[in-house]
TORKOL-4160 file (C-alpha; in steps of 0.2 Angstrom, whole numbers, padded with zeros to 4 digits, m for minus):
295
<pt num="1" X="0313" Y="0503" Z="0636"/>
<pt num="2" X="0324" Y="0490" Z="0627"/>
<pt num="3" X="0336" Y="0499" Z="0615"/>
<pt num="4" X="0351" Y="0492" Z="0606"/>
<pt num="5" X="0368" Y="0499" Z="0612"/>
<pt num="6" X="0378" Y="0506" Z="0598"/>
<pt num="7" X="0394" Y="0495" Z="0595"/>
<pt num="8" X="0406" Y="0510" Z="0597"/>
<pt num="9" X="0398" Y="0514" Z="0614"/>
<pt num="10" X="0399" Y="0496" Z="0619"/>
<pt num="11" X="0417" Y="0496" Z="0616"/>
<pt num="12" X="0420" Y="0512" Z="0627"/>
<pt num="13" X="0410" Y="0504" Z="0641"/>
<pt num="14" X="0419" Y="0487" Z="0641"/>
<pt num="15" X="0437" Y="0494" Z="0638"/>
<pt num="16" X="0442" Y="0494" Z="0656"/>
<pt num="17" X="0457" Y="0482" Z="0655"/>
<pt num="18" X="0471" Y="0482" Z="0643"/>
<pt num="19" X="0472" Y="0467" Z="0632"/>
<pt num="20" X="0488" Y="0460" Z="0624"/>
<pt num="21" X="0492" Y="0474" Z="0612"/>
<pt num="22" X="0499" Y="0462" Z="0599"/>
<pt num="23" X="0484" Y="0451" Z="0597"/>
<pt num="24" X="0468" Y="0461" Z="0592"/>
<pt num="25" X="0453" Y="0449" Z="0588"/>
<pt num="26" X="0454" Y="0438" Z="0573"/>
<pt num="27" X="0444" Y="0442" Z="0557"/>
<pt num="28" X="0433" Y="0427" Z="0559"/>
<pt num="29" X="0426" Y="0434" Z="0576"/>
<pt num="30" X="0418" Y="0449" Z="0567"/>
<pt num="31" X="0400" Y="0448" Z="0573"/>
<pt num="32" X="0385" Y="0445" Z="0562"/>
<pt num="33" X="0372" Y="0458" Z="0559"/>
<pt num="34" X="0373" Y="0476" Z="0555"/>
<pt num="35" X="0388" Y="0479" Z="0567"/>
<pt num="36" X="0397" Y="0466" Z="0558"/>
<pt num="37" X="0393" Y="0473" Z="0541"/>
<pt num="38" X="0400" Y="0490" Z="0546"/>
<pt num="39" X="0416" Y="0482" Z="0553"/>
<pt num="40" X="0418" Y="0472" Z="0537"/>
<pt num="41" X="0415" Y="0487" Z="0526"/>
<pt num="42" X="0428" Y="0496" Z="0536"/>
<pt num="43" X="0441" Y="0482" Z="0534"/>
<pt num="44" X="0438" Y="0482" Z="0515"/>
<pt num="45" X="0441" Y="0501" Z="0515"/>
<pt num="46" X="0457" Y="0499" Z="0524"/>
<pt num="47" X="0464" Y="0485" Z="0514"/>
<pt num="48" X="0457" Y="0489" Z="0496"/>
<pt num="49" X="0455" Y="0508" Z="0498"/>
<pt num="50" X="0454" Y="0513" Z="0479"/>
<pt num="51" X="0443" Y="0499" Z="0475"/>
<pt num="52" X="0432" Y="0502" Z="0490"/>
<pt num="53" X="0430" Y="0521" Z="0489"/>
<pt num="54" X="0437" Y="0527" Z="0472"/>
<pt num="55" X="0428" Y="0543" Z="0473"/>
<pt num="56" X="0439" Y="0548" Z="0488"/>
<pt num="57" X="0456" Y="0540" Z="0483"/>
<pt num="58" X="0469" Y="0550" Z="0473"/>
<pt num="59" X="0483" Y="0538" Z="0472"/>
<pt num="60" X="0489" Y="0519" Z="0472"/>
<pt num="61" X="0491" Y="0518" Z="0491"/>
<pt num="62" X="0480" Y="0508" Z="0503"/>
<pt num="63" X="0478" Y="0512" Z="0521"/>
<pt num="64" X="0486" Y="0495" Z="0525"/>
<pt num="65" X="0502" Y="0501" Z="0517"/>
<pt num="66" X="0506" Y="0511" Z="0533"/>
<pt num="67" X="0494" Y="0503" Z="0545"/>
<pt num="68" X="0501" Y="0486" Z="0541"/>
<pt num="69" X="0491" Y="0470" Z="0541"/>
<pt num="70" X="0475" Y="0480" Z="0541"/>
<pt num="71" X="0480" Y="0490" Z="0556"/>
<pt num="72" X="0485" Y="0475" Z="0567"/>
<pt num="73" X="0504" Y="0476" Z="0568"/>
<pt num="74" X="0512" Y="0484" Z="0583"/>
<pt num="75" X="0524" Y="0497" Z="0578"/>
<pt num="76" X="0516" Y="0500" Z="0562"/>
<pt num="77" X="0503" Y="0513" Z="0567"/>
<pt num="78" X="0490" Y="0500" Z="0573"/>
<pt num="79" X="0472" Y="0506" Z="0573"/>
<pt num="80" X="0468" Y="0496" Z="0589"/>
<pt num="81" X="0481" Y="0507" Z="0598"/>
<pt num="82" X="0475" Y="0523" Z="0591"/>
<pt num="83" X="0457" Y="0522" Z="0592"/>
<pt num="84" X="0454" Y="0525" Z="0611"/>
<pt num="85" X="0465" Y="0540" Z="0611"/>
<pt num="86" X="0453" Y="0551" Z="0602"/>
<pt num="87" X="0447" Y="0565" Z="0603"/>
<pt num="88" X="0464" Y="0573" Z="0605"/>
<pt num="89" X="0474" Y="0589" Z="0601"/>
<pt num="90" X="0484" Y="0588" Z="0585"/>
<pt num="91" X="0498" Y="0601" Z="0581"/>
<pt num="92" X="0496" Y="0598" Z="0563"/>
<pt num="93" X="0480" Y="0607" Z="0561"/>
<pt num="94" X="0479" Y="0616" Z="0579"/>
<pt num="95" X="0463" Y="0608" Z="0585"/>
<pt num="96" X="0455" Y="0594" Z="0594"/>
<pt num="97" X="0453" Y="0580" Z="0581"/>
<pt num="98" X="0440" Y="0566" Z="0582"/>
<pt num="99" X="0445" Y="0549" Z="0575"/>
<pt num="100" X="0435" Y="0553" Z="0560"/>
<pt num="101" X="0444" Y="0569" Z="0557"/>
<pt num="102" X="0460" Y="0560" Z="0559"/>
<pt num="103" X="0455" Y="0547" Z="0545"/>
<pt num="104" X="0449" Y="0562" Z="0534"/>
<pt num="105" X="0467" Y="0568" Z="0535"/>
<pt num="106" X="0474" Y="0551" Z="0530"/>
<pt num="107" X="0463" Y="0553" Z="0514"/>
<pt num="108" X="0469" Y="0570" Z="0511"/>
<pt num="109" X="0488" Y="0568" Z="0513"/>
<pt num="110" X="0493" Y="0549" Z="0512"/>
<pt num="111" X="0480" Y="0544" Z="0499"/>
<pt num="112" X="0481" Y="0561" Z="0490"/>
<pt num="113" X="0462" Y="0561" Z="0489"/>
<pt num="114" X="0446" Y="0569" Z="0494"/>
<pt num="115" X="0440" Y="0568" Z="0512"/>
<pt num="116" X="0425" Y="0558" Z="0515"/>
<pt num="117" X="0412" Y="0568" Z="0524"/>
<pt num="118" X="0411" Y="0568" Z="0543"/>
<pt num="119" X="0397" Y="0557" Z="0549"/>
<pt num="120" X="0396" Y="0548" Z="0532"/>
<pt num="121" X="0396" Y="0529" Z="0528"/>
<pt num="122" X="0415" Y="0528" Z="0524"/>
<pt num="123" X="0421" Y="0536" Z="0540"/>
<pt num="124" X="0409" Y="0527" Z="0551"/>
<pt num="125" X="0414" Y="0511" Z="0544"/>
<pt num="126" X="0432" Y="0514" Z="0547"/>
<pt num="127" X="0428" Y="0519" Z="0564"/>
<pt num="128" X="0418" Y="0503" Z="0567"/>
<pt num="129" X="0432" Y="0493" Z="0561"/>
<pt num="130" X="0445" Y="0502" Z="0572"/>
<pt num="131" X="0433" Y="0501" Z="0587"/>
<pt num="132" X="0431" Y="0482" Z="0585"/>
<pt num="133" X="0450" Y="0480" Z="0584"/>
<pt num="134" X="0452" Y="0491" Z="0600"/>
<pt num="135" X="0441" Y="0481" Z="0611"/>
<pt num="136" X="0449" Y="0478" Z="0628"/>
<pt num="137" X="0461" Y="0493" Z="0626"/>
<pt num="138" X="0460" Y="0507" Z="0639"/>
<pt num="139" X="0452" Y="0523" Z="0633"/>
<pt num="140" X="0464" Y="0538" Z="0634"/>
<pt num="141" X="0479" Y="0527" Z="0636"/>
<pt num="142" X="0492" Y="0524" Z="0623"/>
<pt num="143" X="0497" Y="0506" Z="0624"/>
<pt num="144" X="0514" Y="0498" Z="0619"/>
<pt num="145" X="0515" Y="0497" Z="0600"/>
<pt num="146" X="0506" Y="0513" Z="0596"/>
<pt num="147" X="0513" Y="0523" Z="0581"/>
<pt num="148" X="0531" Y="0519" Z="0576"/>
<pt num="149" X="0545" Y="0514" Z="0587"/>
<pt num="150" X="0557" Y="0529" Z="0591"/>
<pt num="151" X="0572" Y="0528" Z="0580"/>
<pt num="152" X="0589" Y="0534" Z="0586"/>
<pt num="153" X="0598" Y="0549" Z="0578"/>
<pt num="154" X="0608" Y="0544" Z="0563"/>
<pt num="155" X="0627" Y="0542" Z="0566"/>
<pt num="156" X="0630" Y="0552" Z="0550"/>
<pt num="157" X="0620" Y="0565" Z="0542"/>
<pt num="158" X="0608" Y="0556" Z="0529"/>
<pt num="159" X="0615" Y="0555" Z="0512"/>
<pt num="160" X="0606" Y="0553" Z="0495"/>
<pt num="161" X="0619" Y="0543" Z="0487"/>
<pt num="162" X="0620" Y="0530" Z="0501"/>
<pt num="163" X="0601" Y="0531" Z="0502"/>
<pt num="164" X="0600" Y="0527" Z="0483"/>
<pt num="165" X="0611" Y="0512" Z="0486"/>
<pt num="166" X="0600" Y="0505" Z="0501"/>
<pt num="167" X="0585" Y="0507" Z="0490"/>
<pt num="168" X="0592" Y="0498" Z="0475"/>
<pt num="169" X="0598" Y="0483" Z="0487"/>
<pt num="170" X="0583" Y="0482" Z="0499"/>
<pt num="171" X="0568" Y="0491" Z="0492"/>
<pt num="172" X="0568" Y="0491" Z="0473"/>
<pt num="173" X="0563" Y="0473" Z="0472"/>
<pt num="174" X="0546" Y="0477" Z="0480"/>
<pt num="175" X="0544" Y="0495" Z="0475"/>
<pt num="176" X="0552" Y="0495" Z="0458"/>
<pt num="177" X="0568" Y="0502" Z="0452"/>
<pt num="178" X="0560" Y="0519" Z="0449"/>
<pt num="179" X="0550" Y="0519" Z="0465"/>
<pt num="180" X="0534" Y="0518" Z="0456"/>
<pt num="181" X="0528" Y="0502" Z="0464"/>
<pt num="182" X="0523" Y="0485" Z="0457"/>
<pt num="183" X="0507" Y="0480" Z="0448"/>
<pt num="184" X="0499" Y="0464" Z="0443"/>
<pt num="185" X="0489" Y="0469" Z="0429"/>
<pt num="186" X="0478" Y="0483" Z="0436"/>
<pt num="187" X="0481" Y="0477" Z="0454"/>
<pt num="188" X="0494" Y="0487" Z="0464"/>
<pt num="189" X="0504" Y="0474" Z="0473"/>
<pt num="190" X="0516" Y="0486" Z="0482"/>
<pt num="191" X="0514" Y="0505" Z="0483"/>
<pt num="192" X="0524" Y="0519" Z="0474"/>
<pt num="193" X="0535" Y="0528" Z="0485"/>
<pt num="194" X="0536" Y="0544" Z="0475"/>
<pt num="195" X="0529" Y="0552" Z="0459"/>
<pt num="196" X="0511" Y="0556" Z="0455"/>
<pt num="197" X="0503" Y="0540" Z="0462"/>
<pt num="198" X="0511" Y="0541" Z="0479"/>
<pt num="199" X="0508" Y="0551" Z="0495"/>
<pt num="200" X="0509" Y="0570" Z="0494"/>
<pt num="201" X="0520" Y="0583" Z="0503"/>
<pt num="202" X="0508" Y="0585" Z="0518"/>
<pt num="203" X="0508" Y="0566" Z="0523"/>
<pt num="204" X="0518" Y="0560" Z="0538"/>
<pt num="205" X="0529" Y="0549" Z="0528"/>
<pt num="206" X="0535" Y="0565" Z="0519"/>
<pt num="207" X="0544" Y="0569" Z="0535"/>
<pt num="208" X="0561" Y="0560" Z="0534"/>
<pt num="209" X="0561" Y="0556" Z="0553"/>
<pt num="210" X="0544" Y="0547" Z="0553"/>
<pt num="211" X="0548" Y="0538" Z="0537"/>
<pt num="212" X="0565" Y="0532" Z="0544"/>
<pt num="213" X="0556" Y="0526" Z="0560"/>
<pt num="214" X="0543" Y="0516" Z="0550"/>
<pt num="215" X="0556" Y="0509" Z="0538"/>
<pt num="216" X="0568" Y="0504" Z="0552"/>
<pt num="217" X="0554" Y="0495" Z="0562"/>
<pt num="218" X="0545" Y="0487" Z="0547"/>
<pt num="219" X="0554" Y="0486" Z="0531"/>
<pt num="220" X="0559" Y="0476" Z="0521"/>
<pt num="221" X="0541" Y="0469" Z="0524"/>
<pt num="222" X="0542" Y="0453" Z="0534"/>
<pt num="223" X="0560" Y="0456" Z="0540"/>
<pt num="224" X="0559" Y="0473" Z="0548"/>
<pt num="225" X="0573" Y="0478" Z="0559"/>
<pt num="226" X="0586" Y="0471" Z="0547"/>
<pt num="227" X="0592" Y="0488" Z="0541"/>
<pt num="228" X="0604" Y="0498" Z="0552"/>
<pt num="229" X="0598" Y="0515" Z="0559"/>
<pt num="230" X="0610" Y="0523" Z="0547"/>
<pt num="231" X="0602" Y="0514" Z="0532"/>
<pt num="232" X="0585" Y="0518" Z="0537"/>
<pt num="233" X="0589" Y="0536" Z="0538"/>
<pt num="234" X="0598" Y="0536" Z="0522"/>
<pt num="235" X="0584" Y="0528" Z="0512"/>
<pt num="236" X="0571" Y="0538" Z="0520"/>
<pt num="237" X="0581" Y="0554" Z="0515"/>
<pt num="238" X="0582" Y="0548" Z="0497"/>
<pt num="239" X="0564" Y="0543" Z="0496"/>
<pt num="240" X="0558" Y="0560" Z="0503"/>
<pt num="241" X="0570" Y="0569" Z="0491"/>
<pt num="242" X="0560" Y="0564" Z="0476"/>
<pt num="243" X="0545" Y="0573" Z="0467"/>
<pt num="244" X="0528" Y="0569" Z="0474"/>
<pt num="245" X="0511" Y="0578" Z="0474"/>
<pt num="246" X="0509" Y="0595" Z="0480"/>
<pt num="247" X="0505" Y="0599" Z="0498"/>
<pt num="248" X="0486" Y="0602" Z="0498"/>
<pt num="249" X="0489" Y="0617" Z="0510"/>
<pt num="250" X="0499" Y="0626" Z="0497"/>
<pt num="251" X="0492" Y="0643" Z="0493"/>
<pt num="252" X="0503" Y="0649" Z="0480"/>
<pt num="253" X="0519" Y="0653" Z="0490"/>
<pt num="254" X="0532" Y="0639" Z="0492"/>
<pt num="255" X="0542" Y="0648" Z="0505"/>
<pt num="256" X="0527" Y="0653" Z="0515"/>
<pt num="257" X="0520" Y="0635" Z="0514"/>
<pt num="258" X="0537" Y="0628" Z="0521"/>
<pt num="259" X="0538" Y="0641" Z="0534"/>
<pt num="260" X="0520" Y="0637" Z="0540"/>
<pt num="261" X="0519" Y="0618" Z="0538"/>
<pt num="262" X="0537" Y="0611" Z="0535"/>
<pt num="263" X="0547" Y="0620" Z="0548"/>
<pt num="264" X="0551" Y="0604" Z="0557"/>
<pt num="265" X="0570" Y="0599" Z="0553"/>
<pt num="266" X="0567" Y="0584" Z="0543"/>
<pt num="267" X="0556" Y="0590" Z="0529"/>
<pt num="268" X="0564" Y="0592" Z="0512"/>
<pt num="269" X="0549" Y="0602" Z="0505"/>
<pt num="270" X="0555" Y="0618" Z="0496"/>
<pt num="271" X="0573" Y="0613" Z="0496"/>
<pt num="272" X="0584" Y="0610" Z="0481"/>
<pt num="273" X="0589" Y="0592" Z="0477"/>
<pt num="274" X="0598" Y="0587" Z="0461"/>
<pt num="275" X="0595" Y="0604" Z="0453"/>
<pt num="276" X="0576" Y="0605" Z="0457"/>
<pt num="277" X="0565" Y="0613" Z="0470"/>
<pt num="278" X="0554" Y="0600" Z="0479"/>
<pt num="279" X="0536" Y="0605" Z="0479"/>
<pt num="280" X="0539" Y="0618" Z="0465"/>
<pt num="281" X="0521" Y="0620" Z="0457"/>
<pt num="282" X="0529" Y="0619" Z="0440"/>
<pt num="283" X="0534" Y="0601" Z="0443"/>
<pt num="284" X="0524" Y="0594" Z="0458"/>
<pt num="285" X="0509" Y="0583" Z="0453"/>
<pt num="286" X="0492" Y="0590" Z="0459"/>
<pt num="287" X="0483" Y="0586" Z="0474"/>
<pt num="288" X="0464" Y="0582" Z="0474"/>
<pt num="289" X="0457" Y="0591" Z="0489"/>
<pt num="290" X="0443" Y="0602" Z="0485"/>
<pt num="291" X="0447" Y="0621" Z="0485"/>
<pt num="292" X="0443" Y="0630" Z="0501"/>
<pt num="293" X="0443" Y="0614" Z="0512"/>
<pt num="294" X="0446" Y="0618" Z="0531"/>
<pt num="295" X="0462" Y="0609" Z="0536"/>
């Protein structure tokens, strides 16, 4: 019987030798036909998230704000380096996660939105795009460039005043003096880093150590690595000491939410900064995840 092999299965079969991790296939090699249509749809969702899927997006971020260059850049959570490592155990929700489930969580936390349904068109399209980027990568092996490069511990304890100065000098020109991003009309050019249109308290970037690692490797955009280790920690500390949308896992008790979900040492959730409690439901903007969602 002559049956067409699904694209994702084809990728799994041929991924027997690791390709150069820094050179995923160029966009002009996306195939024709329905496979190509799904891949291009996934690319559009990654690069224009709110425009592509407004029903699931809750802020002004796009997937490519963290997965730089549409998930191509080594050291900036590249999609090609992650795809072949799923399914995998994830401590965050204490279960084995599929790639689709992991993308769902990006929508819940980083995009502060609603999770597209598992098996639905949105997650299948993003999966098709990630699988296409990952062709040639070994299944179950983390290639060089996955995630963010490790960052050394700060020589000094991170400091808000120093971080504010770093932000003003190196970040405000792209993200606004108030951290609310830059727009060209209705088009978001650079994302907000705090406030109601940014990532919520459950996002990975709300952990200071992860934000510092990303910043050190990739920011300022186009000249990543120019900040010192101390500067990266200070500015991440400052950014994650601002008001942002509530953690979707919040169930009415701030201390309990911190104890269960923010016990890692680099979360500022439920701590007092500049006279205000971060995550206080009286001041934290809302999240948009449906009540009763299984995290």
